[in-house]
MDTraj code that builds the backbone (N, CA, C; nanometers):
import mdtraj as md
import numpy as np

residues = "MET GLU ARG LYS ILE ILE ILE THR ALA ASP GLY SER SER THR ILE HIS ILE PRO GLU TRP ASN GLU GLN TYR HIS SER LYS HIS GLY ALA ILE GLN GLU ALA TYR HIS VAL PHE ILE LYS SER GLY LEU SER LEU TYR LYS ASN LYS GLU ILE ARG VAL LEU GLU ILE GLY PHE GLY THR GLY LEU ASN CYS PHE ILE THR LEU LEU GLU SER LYS LYS HIS ASN LEU LYS ILE ASP TYR VAL GLY VAL GLU ALA TYR PRO ILE SER ASN ASN GLU VAL GLU ALA LEU ASN TYR THR SER GLU LEU LYS ALA GLU ASP LYS SER SER VAL PHE LYS GLN ILE HIS ASP CYS VAL TRP GLU GLU ARG LEU LYS ILE GLN ASP ASP PHE TYR LEU THR LYS GLN LYS LYS PHE PHE LYS GLU ILE ASP ASP GLU ASN THR PHE ASP LEU ILE TYR PHE ASP ALA PHE GLY ALA ARG VAL GLN PRO GLU LEU TRP THR GLU GLU ILE PHE GLU LYS MET TYR ILE ALA LEU LYS ASN ASP GLY VAL LEU VAL THR TYR SER ALA LYS GLY SER VAL ARG ARG ALA MET LEU ALA VAL GLY PHE VAL VAL GLU ARG LEU GLU GLY PRO PRO GLY LYS ARG GLU MET LEU ARG ALA ILE LYS LYS".split()
xyz = np.array([
    [8.0199, 11.4795, 11.8532],
    [7.9968, 11.3367, 11.8696],
    [7.9796, 11.2693, 11.7335],
    [8.0189, 11.1436, 11.7281],
    [8.0039, 11.0659, 11.6050],
    [7.8565, 11.0467, 11.5739],
    [7.8206, 11.0537, 11.4453],
    [7.6837, 11.0312, 11.4000],
    [7.6871, 10.9353, 11.2816],
    [7.5940, 10.8412, 11.2798],
    [7.5868, 10.7420, 11.1727],
    [7.4465, 10.7377, 11.1142],
    [7.4382, 10.7210, 10.9830],
    [7.3094, 10.7002, 10.9178],
    [7.2712, 10.5525, 10.9353],
    [7.1503, 10.5272, 10.9841],
    [7.1008, 10.3901, 10.9974],
    [6.9633, 10.3816, 10.9330],
    [6.9193, 10.2577, 10.9058],
    [6.7876, 10.2337, 10.8494],
    [6.6959, 10.1815, 10.9597],
    [6.5801, 10.2449, 10.9735],
    [6.4844, 10.2054, 11.0770],
    [6.3905, 10.0970, 11.0234],
    [6.3020, 10.0479, 11.1103],
    [6.2218, 9.9289, 11.0785],
    [6.1272, 9.9479, 10.9610],
    [6.0873, 10.0728, 10.9302],
    [5.9972, 10.0923, 10.8161],
    [6.0726, 10.1220, 10.6862],
    [6.2057, 10.1102, 10.6901],
    [6.2869, 10.1316, 10.5708],
    [6.3415, 10.2719, 10.5561],
    [6.2949, 10.3643, 10.6386],
    [6.3430, 10.5025, 10.6299],
    [6.4657, 10.5223, 10.7179],
    [6.5467, 10.6162, 10.6803],
    [6.6738, 10.6384, 10.7489],
    [6.6591, 10.7372, 10.8641],
    [6.7577, 10.7321, 10.9520],
    [6.7703, 10.8326, 11.0560],
    [6.9175, 10.8427, 11.0937],
    [6.9480, 10.9275, 11.1898],
    [7.0862, 10.9439, 11.2363],
    [7.0976, 10.8862, 11.3764],
    [7.1991, 10.8043, 11.3964],
    [7.2248, 10.7380, 11.5244],
    [7.3492, 10.7999, 11.5888],
    [7.3413, 10.8262, 11.7191],
    [7.4557, 10.8769, 11.7956],
    [7.5028, 10.7652, 11.8880],
    [7.6104, 10.6947, 11.8510],
    [7.6552, 10.5794, 11.9307],
    [7.6849, 10.6132, 12.0764],
    [7.7448, 10.7285, 12.1009],
    [7.7840, 10.7644, 12.2376],
    [7.6638, 10.7695, 12.3315],
    [7.5509, 10.8092, 12.2783],
    [7.4281, 10.8177, 12.3585],
    [7.3365, 10.6969, 12.3397],
    [7.3656, 10.6162, 12.2377],
    [7.2718, 10.5117, 12.1953],
    [7.1333, 10.5732, 12.1726],
    [7.1326, 10.6804, 12.0957],
    [7.0111, 10.7585, 12.0720],
    [6.9999, 10.7896, 11.9234],
    [6.8762, 10.7943, 11.8729],
    [6.8511, 10.8262, 11.7333],
    [6.7726, 10.9568, 11.7208],
    [6.7800, 11.0185, 11.6037],
    [6.6996, 11.1364, 11.5751],
    [6.5517, 11.0996, 11.5653],
    [6.5238, 10.9778, 11.5227],
    [6.3862, 10.9291, 11.5096],
    [6.3799, 10.7875, 11.5658],
    [6.2582, 10.7368, 11.5806],
    [6.2394, 10.6030, 11.6351],
    [6.3035, 10.4960, 11.5460],
    [6.3749, 10.4031, 11.6081],
    [6.4315, 10.2912, 11.5334],
    [6.3225, 10.1975, 11.4819],
    [6.2007, 10.2133, 11.5338],
    [6.0875, 10.1321, 11.4879],
    [6.0267, 10.1871, 11.3589],
    [6.0753, 10.3018, 11.3145],
    [6.0270, 10.3595, 11.1896],
    [6.0233, 10.5107, 11.1957],
    [6.1184, 10.5751, 11.1288],
    [6.1280, 10.7220, 11.1340],
    [6.0052, 10.7877, 11.0719],
    [5.9683, 10.7446, 10.9524],
    [5.8535, 10.8047, 10.8841],
    [5.7238, 10.7714, 10.9561],
    [5.7094, 10.6469, 10.9997],
    [5.5882, 10.6084, 11.0735],
    [5.5692, 10.6947, 11.1979],
    [5.6795, 10.7165, 11.2718],
    [5.6725, 10.7975, 11.3922],
    [5.6321, 10.9409, 11.3589],
    [5.6947, 10.9984, 11.2573],
    [5.6648, 11.1370, 11.2205],
    [5.5175, 11.1546, 11.1856],
    [5.4636, 11.0624, 11.1061],
    [5.3237, 11.0719, 11.0672],
    [5.2312, 11.0558, 11.1875],
    [5.2602, 10.9599, 11.2730],
    [5.1706, 10.9328, 11.3856],
    [5.1720, 11.0462, 11.4875],
    [5.2900, 11.0881, 11.5277],
    [5.3020, 11.1871, 11.6360],
    [5.2684, 11.3272, 11.5877],
    [5.3259, 11.3684, 11.4772],
    [5.3178, 11.5090, 11.4389],
    [5.2072, 11.5406, 11.3380],
    [5.1760, 11.4466, 11.2492],
    [5.0700, 11.4719, 11.1521],
    [4.9341, 11.4262, 11.2059],
    [4.9207, 11.2966, 11.2349],
    [4.7923, 11.2438, 11.2827],
    [4.7479, 11.3109, 11.4125],
    [4.8402, 11.3302, 11.5068],
    [4.8036, 11.3816, 11.6394],
    [4.8163, 11.5326, 11.6510],
    [4.8709, 11.5978, 11.5483],
    [4.8914, 11.7421, 11.5539],
    [4.8350, 11.8154, 11.4334],
    [4.9010, 11.8035, 11.3210],
    [4.8634, 11.8821, 11.2020],
    [4.7213, 11.8526, 11.1550],
    [4.6760, 11.7274, 11.1699],
    [4.5438, 11.6904, 11.1190],
    [4.4299, 11.7594, 11.1934],
    [4.4600, 11.8254, 11.3061],
    [4.3585, 11.9011, 11.3782],
    [4.3195, 12.0284, 11.3036],
    [4.3998, 12.0664, 11.2044],
    [4.3797, 12.1933, 11.1347],
    [4.3424, 12.1680, 10.9888],
    [4.2396, 12.2369, 10.9422],
    [4.1950, 12.2260, 10.8031],
    [4.1611, 12.3664, 10.7521],
    [4.1974, 12.3907, 10.6269],
    [4.1555, 12.5141, 10.5589],
    [4.1913, 12.6396, 10.6383],
    [4.3148, 12.6433, 10.6887],
    [4.3558, 12.7549, 10.7736],
    [4.4967, 12.8012, 10.7390],
    [4.5303, 12.9151, 10.7928],
    [4.6687, 12.9630, 10.7930],
    [4.7220, 12.9421, 10.9333],
    [4.8277, 12.8622, 10.9480],
    [4.8792, 12.8314, 11.0817],
    [5.0296, 12.8513, 11.0878],
    [5.0769, 12.8688, 11.2112],
    [5.2206, 12.8781, 11.2373],
    [5.2627, 12.7568, 11.3187],
    [5.3682, 12.6929, 11.2734],
    [5.4196, 12.5712, 11.3360],
    [5.5617, 12.5957, 11.3849],
    [5.5894, 12.5544, 11.5081],
    [5.7242, 12.5606, 11.5649],
    [5.7737, 12.4188, 11.5859],
    [5.8895, 12.3859, 11.5299],
    [5.9498, 12.2550, 11.5543],
    [6.0687, 12.2695, 11.6475],
    [6.0640, 12.1960, 11.7573],
    [6.1733, 12.1937, 11.8539],
    [6.2614, 12.0742, 11.8213],
    [6.3704, 12.1023, 11.7500],
    [6.4607, 11.9979, 11.7035],
    [6.4433, 11.9722, 11.5551],
    [6.4893, 12.0659, 11.4703],
    [6.4699, 12.0554, 11.3249],
    [6.5380, 11.9318, 11.2682],
    [6.6569, 11.9009, 11.3177],
    [6.7244, 11.7756, 11.2860],
    [6.7395, 11.7440, 11.1391],
    [6.6806, 11.6326, 11.0958],
    [6.6950, 11.5848, 10.9577],
    [6.6013, 11.6549, 10.8610],
    [6.5101, 11.7362, 10.9121],
    [6.4126, 11.8026, 10.8254],
    [6.2947, 11.7149, 10.7879],
    [6.2880, 11.5932, 10.8419],
    [6.1801, 11.5004, 10.8050],
    [6.0428, 11.5570, 10.8403],
    [6.0263, 11.6069, 10.9624],
    [5.8947, 11.6575, 11.0027],
    [5.8524, 11.7766, 10.9179],
    [5.9465, 11.8621, 10.8877],
    [5.9191, 11.9775, 10.8023],
    [5.8770, 11.9325, 10.6628],
    [5.9492, 11.8372, 10.6060],
    [5.9218, 11.7902, 10.4701],
    [5.7846, 11.7232, 10.4623],
    [5.7531, 11.6373, 10.5587],
    [5.6230, 11.5710, 10.5590],
    [5.5114, 11.6739, 10.5779],
    [5.5328, 11.7735, 10.6622],
    [5.4326, 11.8784, 10.6817],
    [5.4076, 11.9528, 10.5519],
    [5.5131, 11.9811, 10.4779],
    [5.4986, 12.0454, 10.3473],
    [5.4161, 11.9579, 10.2537],
    [5.4459, 11.8280, 10.2496],
    [5.3706, 11.7368, 10.1626],
    [5.2234, 11.7308, 10.2024],
    [5.1962, 11.7349, 10.3325],
    [5.0591, 11.7225, 10.3822],
    [4.9807, 11.8524, 10.3729],
    [5.0487, 11.9648, 10.3592],
    [4.9802, 12.0948, 10.3648],
    [4.8756, 12.1087, 10.2546],
    [4.9034, 12.0563, 10.1376],
    [4.8082, 12.0656, 10.0268],
    [4.6831, 11.9842, 10.0553],
    [4.7017, 11.8663, 10.1153],
    [4.5876, 11.7787, 10.1440],
    [4.4908, 11.8450, 10.2417],
    [4.5448, 11.9246, 10.3340],
    [4.4624, 11.9871, 10.4368],
    [4.4272, 12.1318, 10.4024],
    [4.4696, 12.1768, 10.2825],
    [4.4440, 12.3141, 10.2385],
    [4.4935, 12.4148, 10.3423],
    [4.6199, 12.3987, 10.3798],
    [4.6798, 12.4828, 10.4818],
    [4.7839, 12.5765, 10.4222],
    [4.7873, 12.6968, 10.4749],
    [4.8991, 12.7873, 10.4506],
    [4.9827, 12.7844, 10.5773],
    [5.1086, 12.7450, 10.5644],
    [5.1905, 12.7180, 10.6826],
    [5.3131, 12.8086, 10.6875],
    [5.3315, 12.8678, 10.8038],
    [5.4531, 12.9427, 10.8352],
    [5.5275, 12.8579, 10.9377],
    [5.6381, 12.7977, 10.8965],
    [5.7068, 12.6945, 10.9738],
    [5.8387, 12.7478, 11.0276],
    [5.8596, 12.7314, 11.1567],
    [5.9855, 12.7717, 11.2199],
    [6.0501, 12.6480, 11.2807],
    [6.1732, 12.6209, 11.2420],
    [6.2463, 12.5070, 11.2963],
    [6.3677, 12.5539, 11.3752],
    [6.3769, 12.5106, 11.5006],
    [6.4880, 12.5500, 11.5872],
    [6.5852, 12.4338, 11.6003],
    [6.7121, 12.4602, 11.5786],
    [6.8148, 12.3562, 11.5835],
    [6.9484, 12.4184, 11.6219],
    [7.0119, 12.3663, 11.7258],
    [7.1411, 12.4193, 11.7696],
    [7.2577, 12.3577, 11.6925],
    [7.2374, 12.2337, 11.6431],
    [7.3476, 12.1616, 11.5776],
    [7.3005, 12.1039, 11.4442],
    [7.3016, 12.1862, 11.3388],
    [7.2537, 12.1392, 11.2084],
    [7.3346, 12.0203, 11.1563],
    [7.2665, 11.9341, 11.0813],
    [7.3374, 11.8208, 11.0215],
    [7.4141, 11.8681, 10.8974],
    [7.5070, 11.7843, 10.8520],
    [7.5946, 11.8212, 10.7405],
    [7.5286, 11.7918, 10.6056],
    [7.5845, 11.8498, 10.5001],
    [7.5348, 11.8230, 10.3648],
    [7.5477, 11.6754, 10.3290],
    [7.6568, 11.6126, 10.3703],
    [7.6741, 11.4697, 10.3418],
    [7.5656, 11.3864, 10.4092],
    [7.5275, 11.4242, 10.5299],
    [7.4209, 11.3531, 10.5998],
    [7.2864, 11.3737, 10.5298],
    [7.2616, 11.4951, 10.4849],
    [7.1375, 11.5225, 10.4113],
    [7.1282, 11.4335, 10.2884],
    [7.2378, 11.4242, 10.2146],
    [7.2388, 11.3462, 10.0907],
    [7.2210, 11.1971, 10.1160],
    [7.2549, 11.1509, 10.2360],
    [7.2440, 11.0078, 10.2674],
    [7.1047, 10.9683, 10.3160],
    [7.0183, 11.0650, 10.3429],
    [6.8832, 11.0348, 10.3902],
    [6.7934, 10.9932, 10.2741],
    [6.7075, 10.8966, 10.2962],
    [6.6285, 10.8397, 10.1862],
    [6.4809, 10.8778, 10.1898],
    [6.4492, 10.9923, 10.2469],
    [6.3094, 11.0268, 10.2700],
    [6.2295, 11.0474, 10.1413],
    [6.2892, 11.1110, 10.0425],
    [6.2113, 11.1364, 9.9207],
    [6.1720, 11.0062, 9.8523],
    [6.2611, 10.9078, 9.8501],
    [6.2266, 10.7794, 9.7868],
    [6.1282, 10.7011, 9.8720],
    [6.1478, 10.6977, 10.0034],
    [6.0577, 10.6217, 10.0908],
    [5.9182, 10.6838, 10.0961],
    [5.9097, 10.8123, 10.0775],
    [5.7800, 10.8802, 10.0752],
    [5.7203, 10.8856, 9.9352],
    [5.7917, 10.8251, 9.8393],
    [5.7502, 10.8287, 9.6986],
    [5.7278, 10.9738, 9.6538],
    [5.8230, 11.0561, 9.6920],
    [5.8158, 11.1993, 9.6611],
    [5.9432, 11.2440, 9.5904],
    [5.9897, 11.1585, 9.4974],
    [6.1130, 11.1930, 9.4257],
    [6.1002, 11.3241, 9.3500],
    [5.9771, 11.3581, 9.3091],
    [5.9557, 11.4839, 9.2380],
    [5.9762, 11.6048, 9.3277],
    [5.9862, 11.5800, 9.4590],
    [6.0098, 11.6879, 9.5547],
    [6.1527, 11.6850, 9.6103],
    [6.2407, 11.6113, 9.5444],
    [6.3792, 11.6020, 9.5926],
    [6.4455, 11.7389, 9.6007],
    [6.4177, 11.8240, 9.5031],
    [6.4780, 11.9580, 9.5045],
    [6.4229, 12.0414, 9.6196],
    [6.2975, 12.0152, 9.6586],
    [6.2371, 12.0868, 9.7709],
    [6.3026, 12.0443, 9.9017],
    [6.3238, 11.9128, 9.9161],
    [6.3908, 11.8642, 10.0369],
    [6.5313, 11.9233, 10.0479],
    [6.6006, 11.9309, 9.9348],
    [6.7338, 11.9900, 9.9343],
    [6.7265, 12.1391, 9.9690],
    [6.6257, 12.2067, 9.9157],
    [6.6097, 12.3498, 9.9438],
    [6.5859, 12.3751, 10.0924],
    [6.5086, 12.2866, 10.1563],
    [6.4823, 12.2989, 10.2994],
    [6.6134, 12.3046, 10.3777],
    [6.7101, 12.2237, 10.3360],
    [6.8382, 12.2194, 10.4068],
    [6.9362, 12.3263, 10.3580],
    [6.9253, 12.3644, 10.2328],
    [7.0199, 12.4611, 10.1781],
    [6.9858, 12.6047, 10.2134],
    [6.8592, 12.6322, 10.2426],
    [6.8208, 12.7718, 10.2642],
    [6.8909, 12.8283, 10.3879],
    [6.9175, 12.9562, 10.3826],
    [6.9971, 13.0206, 10.4864],
    [6.9202, 13.0249, 10.6180],
    [6.9958, 13.0288, 10.7262],
    [6.9365, 13.0364, 10.8589],
    [6.8971, 13.1806, 10.8911],
    [6.7987, 13.1927, 10.9785],
    [6.7520, 13.3210, 11.0336],
    [6.6767, 13.4081, 10.9327],
    [6.6343, 13.3508, 10.8184],
    [6.5549, 13.4270, 10.7224],
    [6.4279, 13.3501, 10.6885],
    [6.3176, 13.4215, 10.6782],
    [6.1907, 13.3600, 10.6385],
    [6.1884, 13.3503, 10.4866],
    [6.1775, 13.2269, 10.4364],
    [6.1870, 13.2038, 10.2930],
    [6.0666, 13.1244, 10.2424],
    [6.0245, 13.1561, 10.1222],
    [5.9157, 13.0832, 10.0578],
    [5.9722, 12.9560, 9.9951],
    [5.9236, 12.8413, 10.0400],
    [5.9690, 12.7132, 9.9853],
    [5.8806, 12.6717, 9.8688],
    [5.7513, 12.6882, 9.8837],
    [5.6567, 12.6707, 9.7747],
    [5.5320, 12.7520, 9.8103],
    [5.4353, 12.7559, 9.7187],
    [5.3145, 12.8334, 9.7465],
    [5.2536, 12.7894, 9.8794],
    [5.2267, 12.8834, 9.9652],
    [5.1612, 12.8600, 10.0940],
    [5.2474, 12.7835, 10.1948],
    [5.3790, 12.7808, 10.1749],
    [5.4672, 12.7204, 10.2754],
    [5.5937, 12.8043, 10.2884],
    [5.6091, 12.8636, 10.4074],
    [5.7257, 12.9463, 10.4373],
    [5.8053, 12.8816, 10.5499],
    [5.9355, 12.8920, 10.5428],
    [6.0237, 12.8296, 10.6409],
    [6.1244, 12.9304, 10.6952],
    [6.1383, 12.9295, 10.8282],
    [6.2457, 13.0028, 10.8946],
    [6.3216, 12.9031, 10.9807],
    [6.4496, 12.8860, 10.9546],
    [6.5335, 12.8012, 11.0396],
    [6.6122, 12.8903, 11.1348],
    [6.6055, 12.8554, 11.2627],
    [6.6750, 12.9343, 11.3642],
    [6.7793, 12.8468, 11.4332],
    [6.9039, 12.8907, 11.4262],
    [7.0126, 12.8167, 11.4901],
    [7.0326, 12.8726, 11.6306],
    [6.9745, 12.8038, 11.7283],
    [6.9867, 12.8490, 11.8667],
    [6.9442, 12.7370, 11.9603],
    [6.9682, 12.7574, 12.0880],
    [6.9274, 12.6600, 12.1887],
    [6.7815, 12.6830, 12.2257],
    [6.7144, 12.5772, 12.2683],
    [6.5726, 12.5872, 12.3005],
    [6.5465, 12.6883, 12.4124],
    [6.6407, 12.6993, 12.5046],
    [6.6220, 12.7915, 12.6169],
    [6.6233, 12.9374, 12.5724],
    [6.6661, 12.9621, 12.4479],
    [6.6705, 13.0985, 12.3951],
    [6.5406, 13.1405, 12.3266],
    [6.4457, 13.0486, 12.3152],
    [6.3176, 13.0812, 12.2520],
    [6.2411, 13.1799, 12.3399],
    [6.1933, 13.2880, 12.2796],
    [6.1230, 13.3898, 12.3578],
    [5.9975, 13.4406, 12.2871],
    [5.9412, 13.3594, 12.1978],
    [5.8186, 13.3987, 12.1282],
    [5.7013, 13.4017, 12.2264],
    [5.6047, 13.4874, 12.1986],
    [5.4858, 13.4971, 12.2825],
    [5.3595, 13.4939, 12.1961],
    [5.2679, 13.4030, 12.2306],
    [5.1371, 13.3967, 12.1642],
    [5.1512, 13.3963, 12.0123],
    [5.2401, 13.3118, 11.9618],
    [5.2790, 13.3150, 11.8208],
    [5.2348, 13.1925, 11.7419],
    [5.2429, 13.0747, 11.8008],
    [5.2268, 12.9506, 11.7244],
    [5.0955, 12.8787, 11.7552],
    [5.0422, 12.8135, 11.6511],
    [4.9225, 12.7302, 11.6664],
    [4.9586, 12.5880, 11.7076],
    [5.0768, 12.5428, 11.6655],
    [5.1150, 12.4027, 11.6832],
    [5.2653, 12.3933, 11.7075],
    [5.3033, 12.3128, 11.8055],
    [5.4449, 12.2864, 11.8325],
    [5.4716, 12.1379, 11.8173],
    [5.5724, 12.1049, 11.7363],
    [5.6265, 11.9695, 11.7301],
    [5.7441, 11.9643, 11.8283],
    [5.7287, 11.8963, 11.9389],
    [5.8380, 11.8891, 12.0359],
    [5.9137, 11.7586, 12.0124],
    [6.0255, 11.7694, 11.9395],
    [6.0987, 11.6515, 11.8927],
    [6.2445, 11.6563, 11.9367],
    [6.2650, 11.6950, 12.0614],
    [6.4003, 11.6991, 12.1174],
    [6.4509, 11.5579, 12.1439],
    [6.5819, 11.5444, 12.1622],
    [6.6366, 11.4161, 12.2067],
    [6.5733, 11.3778, 12.3402],
    [6.5652, 11.2472, 12.3664],
    [6.4937, 11.1975, 12.4828],
    [6.5496, 11.2460, 12.6157],
    [6.4614, 11.2440, 12.7148],
    [6.4982, 11.2894, 12.8494],
    [6.6083, 11.2044, 12.9116],
    [6.6242, 11.0821, 12.8639],
    [6.7304, 10.9950, 12.9159],
    [6.8676, 11.0563, 12.8918],
    [6.8857, 11.1214, 12.7755],
    [7.0166, 11.1756, 12.7404],
    [7.0246, 11.3278, 12.7554],
    [6.9112, 11.3964, 12.7429],
    [6.9107, 11.5419, 12.7593],
    [6.7921, 11.5853, 12.8460],
    [6.7953, 11.5520, 12.9742],
    [6.6832, 11.5852, 13.0632],
    [6.6572, 11.7345, 13.0738],
    [6.7595, 11.8163, 13.0487],
    [6.7432, 11.9614, 13.0605],
    [6.6475, 12.0193, 12.9559],
    [6.6156, 11.9396, 12.8525],
    [6.5240, 11.9857, 12.7478],
    [6.3777, 11.9549, 12.7791],
    [6.3539, 11.8857, 12.8906],
    [6.2185, 11.8397, 12.9237],
    [6.1743, 11.8919, 13.0610],
    [6.2132, 12.0124, 13.0924],
    [6.1890, 12.0707, 13.2247],
    [6.0704, 12.1683, 13.2225],
    [6.0269, 12.2077, 13.3417],
    [5.9234, 12.3103, 13.3511],
    [5.9677, 12.4391, 13.2818],
    [6.0940, 12.4721, 13.2951],
    [6.1453, 12.5952, 13.2323],
    [6.1228, 12.5934, 13.0813],
    [6.1539, 12.4825, 13.0176],
    [6.1368, 12.4716, 12.8728],
    [5.9888, 12.4706, 12.8357],
    [5.9082, 12.3944, 12.9094],
    [5.7660, 12.3867, 12.8744],
    [5.6922, 12.5171, 12.9038],
    [5.7423, 12.5961, 12.9974],
    [5.6841, 12.7283, 13.0172],
    [5.7082, 12.8149, 12.8944],
    [5.8272, 12.8036, 12.8347],
    [5.8552, 12.8762, 12.7113],
    [5.7616, 12.8314, 12.5995],
    [5.7339, 12.7002, 12.5942],
    [5.6433, 12.6479, 12.4924],
    [5.5016, 12.7014, 12.5144],
    [5.4598, 12.7035, 12.6400],
    [5.3255, 12.7523, 12.6739],
    [5.3097, 12.8984, 12.6328],
    [5.4094, 12.9782, 12.6638],
    [5.4056, 13.1206, 12.6291],
    [5.4080, 13.1398, 12.4776],
    [5.4817, 13.0561, 12.4076],
    [5.4954, 13.0694, 12.2623],
    [5.3671, 13.0348, 12.1873],
    [5.2825, 12.9512, 12.2466],
    [5.1582, 12.9098, 12.1814],
    [5.0492, 13.0153, 12.1948],
    [4.9614, 13.0205, 12.0955],
    [4.8376, 13.0963, 12.1060],
    [4.7415, 13.0211, 12.1980],
    [4.6373, 13.0861, 12.2434],
    [4.5338, 13.0180, 12.3193],
    [4.4726, 12.9065, 12.2336],
    [4.4506, 12.7909, 12.2940],
    [4.4035, 12.6695, 12.2262],
    [4.5106, 12.6085, 12.1356],
    [4.6336, 12.6590, 12.1443],
    [4.7432, 12.5994, 12.0700],
    [4.7772, 12.4608, 12.1232],
    [4.8405, 12.3807, 12.0378],
    [4.8647, 12.2395, 12.0672],
    [5.0140, 12.2077, 12.0579],
    [5.0625, 12.1283, 12.1526],
    [5.1980, 12.0742, 12.1495],
    [5.1877, 11.9224, 12.1462],
    [5.2588, 11.8593, 12.0531],
    [5.2631, 11.7129, 12.0468],
    [5.4068, 11.6649, 12.0576],
    [5.4239, 11.5515, 12.1254],
    [5.5557, 11.4924, 12.1405],
    [5.5441, 11.3414, 12.1519],
    [5.6509, 11.2737, 12.1131],
    [5.6540, 11.1276, 12.1208],
    [5.6662, 11.0777, 12.2638],
    [5.7123, 11.1627, 12.3539],
    [5.7382, 11.1213, 12.4920],
    [5.6081, 11.0993, 12.5683],
    [5.6118, 11.0049, 12.6621],
    [5.4983, 10.9831, 12.7526],
    [5.5463, 10.9693, 12.8968],
    [5.6687, 11.0137, 12.9252],
    [5.7241, 11.0000, 13.0596],
    [5.6400, 11.0767, 13.1617],
    [5.6269, 11.0185, 13.2799],
    [5.5529, 11.0851, 13.3860],
    [5.6105, 11.2198, 13.4225],
    [5.7426, 11.2302, 13.4253],
    [5.8064, 11.3570, 13.4620],
    [5.7779, 11.4650, 13.3577],
    [5.7685, 11.4250, 13.2308],
    [5.7377, 11.5195, 13.1238],
    [5.5935, 11.5682, 13.1385],
    [5.5030, 11.4761, 13.1610],
    [5.3623, 11.5130, 13.1789],
    [5.3452, 11.6068, 13.2982],
    [5.4146, 11.5773, 13.4072],
    [5.4029, 11.6625, 13.5258],
    [5.4585, 11.8019, 13.5003],
    [5.5663, 11.8105, 13.4236],
    [5.6231, 11.9418, 13.3899],
    [5.5256, 12.0228, 13.3048],
    [5.4585, 11.9565, 13.2113],
    [5.3589, 12.0243, 13.1281],
    [5.2424, 12.0750, 13.2125],
    [5.1925, 11.9887, 13.2998],
    [5.0802, 12.0270, 13.3855],
    [5.1171, 12.1444, 13.4763],
    [5.2399, 12.1441, 13.5252],
    [5.2841, 12.2470, 13.6197],
    [5.2823, 12.3868, 13.5596],
    [5.3016, 12.3969, 13.4269],
    [5.3047, 12.5302, 13.3643],
    [5.1698, 12.5697, 13.3073],
    [5.0693, 12.4828, 13.3206],
    [4.9341, 12.5213, 13.2807],
    [4.8716, 12.4451, 13.1667],
    [4.9451, 12.3540, 13.1038],
    [4.8886, 12.2773, 12.9936],
    [4.7791, 12.1820, 13.0418],
    [4.6810, 12.1583, 12.9569],
    [4.5904, 12.0446, 12.9698],
    [4.6540, 11.9314, 12.8893],
    [4.6791, 11.8187, 12.9519],
    [4.7599, 11.7134, 12.8891],
    [4.6774, 11.5864, 12.8720],
    [4.6900, 11.5261, 12.7554],
    [4.6228, 11.3985, 12.7315],
    [4.7223, 11.2954, 12.6794],
    [4.7001, 11.1723, 12.7214],
    [4.7791, 11.0612, 12.6711],
    [4.7095, 11.0035, 12.5482],
    [4.7848, 10.9806, 12.4438],
    [4.7325, 10.9206, 12.3216],
    [4.8082, 10.7926, 12.2906],
    [4.7498, 10.7108, 12.2056],
    [4.8202, 10.5917, 12.1585],
    [4.9504, 10.6335, 12.0910],
    [5.0581, 10.5630, 12.1227],
    [5.1879, 10.5979, 12.0673],
    [5.2118, 10.5408, 11.9288],
    [5.3206, 10.5820, 11.8651],
    [5.3591, 10.5273, 11.7350],
    [5.4131, 10.3856, 11.7520],
    [5.4421, 10.3137, 11.6431],
    [5.4989, 10.1795, 11.6562],
    [5.6192, 10.1780, 11.7507],
    [5.6166, 10.0844, 11.8450],
    [5.7258, 10.0719, 11.9400],
    [5.7054, 10.1474, 12.0692],
    [5.5998, 10.2310, 12.0766],
    [5.5697, 10.3069, 12.1989],
    [5.4220, 10.2909, 12.2330],
    [5.3936, 10.2693, 12.3594],
    [5.2551, 10.2486, 12.4010],
    [5.1764, 10.3782, 12.4003],
    [5.2402, 10.4885, 12.4432],
    [5.1697, 10.6152, 12.4561],
    [5.2572, 10.7310, 12.4097],
    [5.1911, 10.8444, 12.3854],
    [5.2562, 10.9727, 12.3575],
    [5.1721, 11.0798, 12.4255],
    [5.2203, 11.2046, 12.4234],
    [5.1493, 11.3134, 12.4905],
    [5.1091, 11.4229, 12.3929],
    [4.9890, 11.4787, 12.4195],
    [4.9449, 11.5990, 12.3510],
    [4.9000, 11.7003, 12.4558],
    [4.9516, 11.8214, 12.4462],
    [4.9243, 11.9247, 12.5457],
    [4.8564, 12.0434, 12.4775],
    [4.7573, 12.1014, 12.5464],
    [4.6795, 12.2114, 12.4909],
    [4.6849, 12.3322, 12.5854],
    [4.7046, 12.4482, 12.5284],
    [4.7050, 12.5710, 12.6077],
    [4.5625, 12.6244, 12.6164],
    [4.5074, 12.6241, 12.7362],
    [4.3699, 12.6728, 12.7578],
    [4.3719, 12.8049, 12.8337],
])
top = md.Topology()
chain = top.add_chain()
for i, resn in enumerate(residues, 1):
    res = top.add_residue(resn, chain, resSeq=i)
    for name in ("N", "CA", "C"):
        top.add_atom(name, md.element.get_by_symbol(name[0]), res)
traj = md.Trajectory(xyz[None], top)
């Protein structure tokens, strides 16, 4: 499918898929959304720890890059796994403006390394941050009791409902450690019900700009 780089409301870029009328990030602000959903509502729960993070939908690498930037502030050692079935191209990576919008030009080589590093290998990106990129479909995830935190950043249920089912959330539940947390931008009733059905404790939180609510699920 055709993909276009667009600028969102906070000045940061994302990728738009015209055929679906869908973006990789919120058109109301890609960086704002990433910080609100995945950092404020997820990563900030952890301090001074070694944690494992699973990202469902590695996409542009924005969530991974921001997590790397935030890891020092929270004194975290992070083992990060990003799952993506359809990696973006080098030209698309070069067109993204995240390092400048985040005022992290000194980390431009790190952002490039995140995308250049080989798939299926655990690699050290910087001190206390390791990355493994896995090229596969979400339904192929079979980890058990492995992750402390999941960023669930799949395309919306409107265009890919098969990614928001009980089957998928059961895999997420199994992949998390006890008391592990899953955060997502979605607040759909069907998504919440699917989470509850597999055993999650689910809470509604204030959403990022442009969304009234989002969901956070905990494995108890």
